C-alpha positions as CSV (number, residue, x, y, z in Angstrom):
1,X,72.7,31.3,28.7
2,X,74.6,30.2,31.6
3,X,76.1,27.4,33.6
4,X,75.6,24.8,30.4
5,X,76.5,21.4,31.6
6,X,78.0,19.0,29.1
7,X,77.2,15.7,29.6
8,X,79.2,13.8,27.3
9,X,81.5,10.4,27.3
10,X,84.1,9.8,25.7
11,X,86.1,7.0,24.6
12,X,90.4,7.8,24.2
13,X,92.0,5.4,21.5
14,X,95.4,5.9,21.4
15,X,97.3,4.5,18.7
16,X,100.7,4.5,20.8
17,X,103.5,3.9,18.1
18,X,101.9,6.6,15.8
19,X,102.3,9.4,18.1
20,X,105.6,7.7,20.2
21,X,107.3,8.1,16.5
22,X,105.6,11.4,15.9
23,X,107.1,12.9,19.0
24,X,110.4,11.4,18.8
25,X,110.7,12.6,15.3
26,X,109.6,16.1,16.3
27,X,112.0,16.0,19.6
28,X,115.0,13.8,17.7
29,X,114.7,12.2,21.0
30,X,113.8,8.4,21.8
31,X,112.9,9.3,25.6
32,X,110.3,11.9,24.6
33,X,107.2,10.9,26.2
34,X,103.4,12.0,25.9
35,X,102.4,13.6,29.2
36,X,99.0,12.2,30.2
37,X,98.4,13.6,33.3
38,X,98.6,17.5,30.7
39,X,97.1,15.6,27.8
40,X,93.8,13.9,29.2
41,X,92.6,16.6,30.9
42,X,92.6,19.0,28.3
43,X,91.5,16.5,25.5
44,X,88.3,15.8,27.8
45,X,88.0,19.1,28.6
46,X,85.3,18.5,31.0
47,X,83.5,16.0,29.4
48,X,83.3,12.1,30.9
49,X,86.0,9.8,30.2
50,X,83.9,6.1,29.8
51,X,87.6,4.2,28.3
52,X,90.8,4.8,27.3
53,X,93.2,2.4,25.7
54,X,96.8,2.4,24.6
55,X,97.4,0.2,21.6
56,X,101.2,-0.8,21.4
57,X,102.7,-2.7,18.8
58,X,105.2,-5.2,20.1
59,X,105.7,-7.5,23.5
60,X,108.0,-4.9,25.4
61,X,105.4,-2.7,26.7
62,X,106.3,-0.9,29.9
63,X,105.1,-2.1,33.1
64,X,105.0,1.7,34.5
65,X,103.1,2.9,31.9
66,X,100.4,-0.2,32.1
67,X,100.5,0.6,35.6
68,X,100.1,4.6,35.2
69,X,97.3,4.1,33.1
70,X,95.4,2.1,35.0
71,X,95.7,4.0,38.7
72,X,95.6,7.3,36.8
73,X,92.7,6.8,34.5
74,X,91.1,2.9,34.8
75,X,92.9,2.7,31.2
76,X,94.3,-0.2,29.4
77,X,97.2,-1.4,27.0
78,X,96.3,-3.0,24.3
79,X,99.4,-5.5,22.5
80,X,98.9,-5.7,19.3
81,X,100.7,-8.4,17.1
82,X,101.3,-5.9,14.2
83,X,99.8,-2.0,13.8
84,X,97.4,-1.0,16.4
85,X,95.1,-0.1,13.1
86,X,93.2,-3.0,12.9
87,X,92.5,-3.9,16.8
88,X,91.8,-0.3,17.4
89,X,89.4,0.4,14.6
90,X,87.7,-2.9,16.2
91,X,87.4,-1.6,19.8
92,X,86.2,1.8,18.0
93,X,83.0,0.3,16.3
94,X,82.4,-1.7,19.7
95,X,82.3,1.4,21.5
96,X,81.0,3.6,19.1
97,X,77.2,3.1,20.6
98,X,78.8,3.2,24.1
99,X,80.0,6.9,23.8
100,X,79.1,9.9,22.3
101,X,82.6,11.2,21.3
102,X,85.7,8.9,20.5
103,X,89.1,10.7,20.1
104,X,91.8,8.8,18.1
105,X,95.1,9.5,18.9
106,X,97.0,8.9,15.8
107,X,97.9,11.4,12.7
108,X,97.4,8.3,10.6
109,X,95.9,8.6,7.2
110,X,95.0,5.0,7.8
111,X,92.0,5.7,10.3
112,X,90.1,7.9,7.5
113,X,87.5,5.0,6.7
114,X,86.9,4.6,10.5
115,X,86.4,8.2,11.2
116,X,83.6,8.1,8.5
117,X,81.7,5.4,9.7
118,X,82.0,6.4,13.1
119,X,80.3,9.8,12.3
120,X,77.6,8.0,10.4
121,X,76.7,5.9,13.4
122,X,76.5,9.1,15.1
123,X,79.6,9.7,16.9
124,X,81.0,12.5,17.4
125,X,85.2,11.8,16.3
126,X,87.9,13.8,17.0
127,X,91.6,13.6,16.7
128,X,94.7,14.3,18.4
129,X,98.4,14.1,17.1
130,X,101.1,16.3,16.5
131,X,100.1,18.5,13.6
132,X,103.4,18.4,11.7
133,X,102.8,14.3,11.1
134,X,99.3,14.1,10.7
135,X,97.3,13.7,8.0
136,X,95.6,16.7,6.7
137,X,92.8,14.7,4.5
138,X,92.5,13.3,8.4
139,X,92.3,16.6,10.1
140,X,89.3,17.7,7.6
141,X,86.9,14.5,8.1
142,X,87.5,14.7,11.8
143,X,84.8,16.8,13.8
144,X,87.4,18.5,15.7
145,X,91.6,18.3,15.7
146,X,93.2,18.7,19.1
147,X,97.2,19.7,18.2
148,X,99.4,17.4,20.3
149,X,102.1,20.9,21.1
150,X,105.5,20.3,23.2
151,X,103.9,20.9,26.4
152,X,102.1,18.2,25.8
153,X,105.2,15.8,26.1
154,X,108.2,15.7,28.2
155,X,112.1,14.2,27.8
156,X,112.2,11.3,30.5
157,X,115.4,11.8,32.2
158,X,117.6,8.4,32.5
159,X,119.0,7.7,36.1
160,X,122.5,7.7,36.1
161,X,124.4,4.6,36.5
162,X,127.5,4.6,38.5
163,X,130.8,5.0,36.6
164,X,132.7,2.2,36.3
165,X,135.8,3.1,37.4
166,X,138.1,0.8,38.7
167,X,138.9,1.4,42.2
168,X,141.9,2.2,43.3
169,X,143.5,0.6,46.2
170,X,146.8,1.3,47.7
171,X,149.8,-1.0,47.1
172,X,151.8,-2.3,50.1
173,X,155.5,-3.1,49.2
174,X,155.5,-5.9,51.0
175,X,159.8,-6.5,52.0
176,X,160.7,-10.3,51.4
177,X,163.3,-11.6,53.5
178,X,165.9,-13.6,52.5
179,X,166.5,-16.8,54.4
180,X,170.1,-17.6,54.1
């Protein structure tokens, strides 16, 4: 059998805080970030991307990340009040009838019930996460596990700030004339 055409649509739902904490913990570096340009094509493996949503707790969400995900993947960033668990779960159940596969990018065992529910609805469920920080029960429940390895992230190099050394200016000695 040759030339099999895989025609699946995939939604990638990212628990941003979970993945960020995992990578920061492994690298011991708060500047480590997912390399979406490497990871997304690897996860899709020739399948079509239907949705990409990055769920992020907090108000300080990088506008560069939002812009990059939109421009490269028509993705979006969804701020969450507390944790991403509930908003991601709601979105996954809404998308279940619209896609063939949902990839949950998180290692959190809180998603086990969601995985079971989606599978009962006929959706293929894949997990993408850092193996060392991923629940083995979550891996066992998923249809497939994509390990996120060191080649899937990078360390953001901070721009060097100019040094704040005082500028030395030549001093001139003024001779004061004394009037007598």
